[in-house]
C-alpha positions in Angstrom: 135.1 80.1 87.8 134.8 82.3 91.0 131.5 81.9 92.8 130.7 85.6 92.4 130.9 85.4 88.6 128.7 82.3 88.6 126.1 84.3 90.7 126.4 87.3 88.4 125.8 85.2 85.4 122.9 83.4 86.9 121.3 86.6 88.1 121.9 88.2 84.7 120.1 85.4 83.0 117.2 85.4 85.5 116.8 89.2 85.2 115.9 88.8 81.5 112.9 86.5 82.3 109.3 87.9 82.5 108.8 86.4 85.9 112.3 87.1 87.2 111.2 87.9 90.8 109.2 84.6 91.1 112.2 82.6 89.7 114.6 84.4 91.9 112.4 83.8 95.0 112.1 80.1 94.2 115.9 79.7 93.9 116.5 81.7 97.1 113.9 79.7 99.0 114.7 76.2 97.7 118.3 76.2 96.5 120.4 78.9 98.2 118.2 79.0 101.3 119.0 82.7 101.6 115.5 84.1 101.9 114.7 82.9 105.4 113.9 85.4 108.1 116.7 84.8 110.6 116.9 86.1 114.1 120.0 88.2 113.2 118.2 89.6 110.1 115.2 90.6 112.2 117.3 92.2 114.9 119.4 94.1 112.4 116.4 95.7 110.8 114.8 96.4 114.2 118.1 98.2 115.1 117.7 100.2 111.8 114.1 101.1 112.9 115.4 102.4 116.2 118.1 104.4 114.4 115.5 106.1 112.2 113.4 107.1 115.2 116.4 108.4 117.2 117.6 110.4 114.2 114.2 111.9 113.7 114.0 113.1 117.3 117.6 114.3 117.5 117.4 116.1 114.2 113.9 117.6 114.4 114.0 118.4 118.1 110.5 116.9 118.3 109.9 114.7 121.4 107.5 112.4 119.5 107.4 109.9 116.7 106.9 111.2 113.1 103.4 111.6 111.8 103.9 110.3 108.3 106.9 108.2 107.2 107.9 107.1 103.7 110.3 104.1 103.3 112.1 103.5 100.0 112.6 99.8 99.3 110.2 97.5 101.1 112.2 94.4 100.2 111.1 90.8 101.1 110.3 91.5 104.7 108.6 94.8 105.9 110.4 94.8 109.2 111.2 98.5 109.3 107.8 99.9 108.3 105.9 97.7 110.7 108.3 98.7 113.5 107.8 102.4 112.8 104.0 101.9 112.8 104.1 99.9 116.1 106.2 102.6 117.6 103.4 105.1 117.0 103.9 106.7 113.5 100.4 107.7 112.4 101.0 106.7 108.8 103.8 104.6 107.2 104.0 104.3 103.5 106.6 101.8 102.0 107.3 101.6 98.3 109.2 99.3 96.1 109.6 99.0 92.4 109.4 95.2 92.7 106.4 93.1 94.0 108.2 91.1 96.6 105.7 90.8 99.5 103.5 87.9 100.1 101.1 87.0 103.0 103.4 84.4 104.5 106.4 86.7 104.8 104.4 89.6 106.2 102.8 87.3 108.7 106.3 86.0 109.8 107.3 89.6 110.5 104.2 90.2 112.5 104.7 87.0 114.5 108.3 87.9 115.2 107.2 91.3 116.5 104.5 89.6 118.7 107.1 87.2 120.2 109.5 90.1 120.8 106.7 92.1 122.5 105.6 89.3 124.7 109.3 88.7 125.8 109.4 92.4 126.9 112.2 93.1 124.4 110.4 95.3 122.0 109.8 98.0 124.5 113.6 98.2 125.0 114.3 98.3 121.3 111.7 100.9 120.6 111.3 103.1 123.7 108.5 105.1 122.1 106.3 102.0 121.8 103.0 101.7 123.7 102.8 97.9 124.4 99.0 97.9 124.7 98.6 99.7 121.4 101.1 97.4 119.7 99.4 94.3 121.0 96.1 95.5 119.8 97.5 96.2 116.3 99.1 92.8 116.0 96.0 91.1 117.2 93.9 92.9 114.6 96.5 92.1 111.9 96.4 88.4 112.7 92.8 88.2 111.5 93.5 89.6 108.0 94.2 87.4 105.0 96.1 89.2 102.2 99.4 90.9 102.8 98.1 94.4 101.9 95.2 94.0 104.4 97.5 92.7 107.1 99.8 95.6 106.7 97.0 98.1 106.6 95.8 96.7 110.0 99.2 97.6 111.4 99.1 101.1 109.9 101.3 100.4 106.9 100.5 101.1 103.2 102.6 99.1 100.7 102.9 100.5 97.2 104.5 98.8 94.2 105.8 101.5 91.9 108.1 104.4 91.5 108.3 107.0 94.2 108.4 109.7 91.6 104.8 108.8 90.7 103.4 108.6 94.2 100.3 110.8 94.8 101.0 111.8 98.4 100.4 115.4 99.1 103.3 117.8 98.8 104.8 118.7 102.2 103.2 115.8 104.0 106.1 113.5 104.9 108.1 114.1 108.1 110.5 111.3 107.9 112.1 109.4 104.9 114.0 106.2 105.5 115.8 103.5 103.4 117.9 100.5 104.3 120.3 99.0 101.7 118.3 100.7 98.9 120.0 103.8 97.5 123.0 101.9 96.2 120.7 100.0 93.9 119.3 103.1 92.1 121.2 104.4 89.0 122.8 107.8 89.7 120.6 109.8 87.3 117.4 108.2 88.6 118.6 108.7 92.2 118.8 112.5 91.6 115.2 112.5 90.4 114.1 110.3 93.4 115.6 112.6 95.9 114.0 115.5 94.1 110.6 113.8 94.4 111.3 113.3 98.2 112.0 117.0 98.6 108.6 117.8 97.0 106.9 115.5 99.5 108.9 116.8 102.5 107.2 118.7 105.3 109.0 121.7 106.6 112.1 120.5 108.4 111.5 116.9 107.3 114.3 114.4 108.2 115.7 111.6 106.1 117.8 108.8 107.5 119.4 106.3 105.1 121.6 103.3 105.6 123.8 102.9 102.4 126.0 99.9 101.6 128.8 101.1 99.4 130.7 97.8 99.2 130.7 95.3 96.4 127.7 93.2 97.2 129.2 90.2 95.5 131.6 90.1 98.4 128.7 89.3 100.7 128.3 86.1 98.8 131.9 85.3 97.9 134.0 85.9 101.0 137.2 85.5 99.0 136.4 88.8 97.3 137.4 92.2 98.5 134.6 94.6 99.3 136.4 97.1 97.1 136.6 94.6 94.2 134.1 96.3 91.9 136.1 99.5 91.8 138.6 97.8 89.5 136.2 97.5 86.5 135.6 100.2 83.9 132.0 100.9 83.2 131.8 98.8 79.9 133.1 95.7 81.7 131.1 96.3 84.9 127.9 96.3 82.8 128.5 92.6 82.1 128.4 91.8 85.8 125.7 94.2 86.9 122.1 93.1 86.5 118.5 94.2 87.3 118.1 91.8 90.2 121.1 93.3 92.1 122.0 96.5 90.3 124.9 98.4 92.0 125.5 102.0 91.1 129.1 102.1 92.7 128.5 105.7 93.9 131.0 106.9 96.6 130.1 108.7 99.8 131.0 112.1 98.3 128.5 111.4 95.4 125.7 110.8 98.0 126.6 114.0 99.8 126.4 116.0 96.5 123.1 114.4 95.5 121.5 115.2 98.8 122.6 118.8 98.6 121.4 119.2 95.0 118.0 117.9 96.0 117.6 120.4 98.8 118.7 118.4 101.9 121.4 119.4 104.3 123.5 116.6 105.7 123.5 116.8 109.5 125.1 113.5 110.5 127.3 110.9 108.8 128.3 107.6 110.5 130.7 105.7 108.2 132.4 102.4 108.4 135.7 102.3 106.5 137.7 99.4 105.1 141.5 98.8 105.3 143.7 101.1 103.3 146.1 98.2 102.4 143.2 96.3 100.9 142.1 99.2 98.8 145.7 99.8 97.7 145.8 96.2 96.3 143.0 97.1 93.9 144.0 98.7 90.5 141.3 101.3 90.3 139.3 101.8 87.1 139.5 105.3 85.6 136.2 106.6 87.0 137.5 106.1 90.6 141.0 107.4 90.3 140.0 111.0 91.1 138.4 110.2 94.4 140.3 110.8 97.7 141.4 107.7 99.6 139.1 108.6 102.5 136.2 108.7 100.1 136.9 105.3 98.6 137.5 103.6 101.9 133.9 104.1 103.0 132.1 100.7 102.9 128.8 101.5 104.8 127.3 104.7 106.0 124.3 106.2 107.8 123.3 109.5 106.2 120.9 111.8 108.1 119.7 115.0 106.4 117.1 117.7 106.9 115.0 119.4 104.2 116.1 122.9 103.5 113.6 125.7 103.0 112.6 126.0 99.4 112.7 129.4 97.6 109.3 131.0 97.4 109.1 130.4 93.6 109.8 126.7 94.0 107.4 126.3 96.9 104.6 128.0 94.9 105.3 125.6 91.9 105.2 122.6 94.2 101.9 123.6 95.7 100.3 123.6 92.3 101.5 120.1 91.3 
């Protein structure tokens, strides 16, 4: 049986367990060894952090870091929210539907930032950074015990829950970011999530998302095409999809449409495309046959958008909620 099918079956079984995240963490730490914070992984997320800050300045025209930032999808290691806070964001809120953080992993991220700062490399990666301020924050965080307290010392609030239920004030967030997150949210829910972000958006708020549109099983099974999951009709794909690694299979045009419907104007799109011959070798399932080839070829993309002004009636409704 192909490795990706074995993984799909194992994850599907684990996803049905009450303590699925604990079991999954144990297997990733002790069996697959895939949960370790590698140098490449840290540097990749640090580069994402830099991209978010550059996108905010370029799109908003503000020569400063954003005041309040909201990240969707904290994940196992809060590299991006800590980086944004160290760079000077006044308040960073990171939210995830799953409770993945623990003290050890948060401390590992803080230690990695300290080492990068002491080597003089963090100032290059994050030009907005004040080294003295960053050093003071990291020193204060080192004295904290729990993961939430450690993050708070760095200027980060971590929330486990649904962003649609967040009690932040309407119009208070200047920058929304996500990294490998949107592709894991079902389409109908994603429309609601983006609508919730629009209600939280300050005038001219910027959002900057990195979206992976490839078949994630191909990251594990390198014999698999990154277009592989486009061959399966919905009924069959449901057998391979699971709660631990749900993939919505949306294409780049779908994300554009969802952003526009939620009240955001796309201002920049940086896409990586696959090879046309590899896509042509896939017999597309019916839901994907109506897409243009250029649409289907996109495997990864940065999407930067700005909040459009709301109609007076909508703004009045939002202010009362």
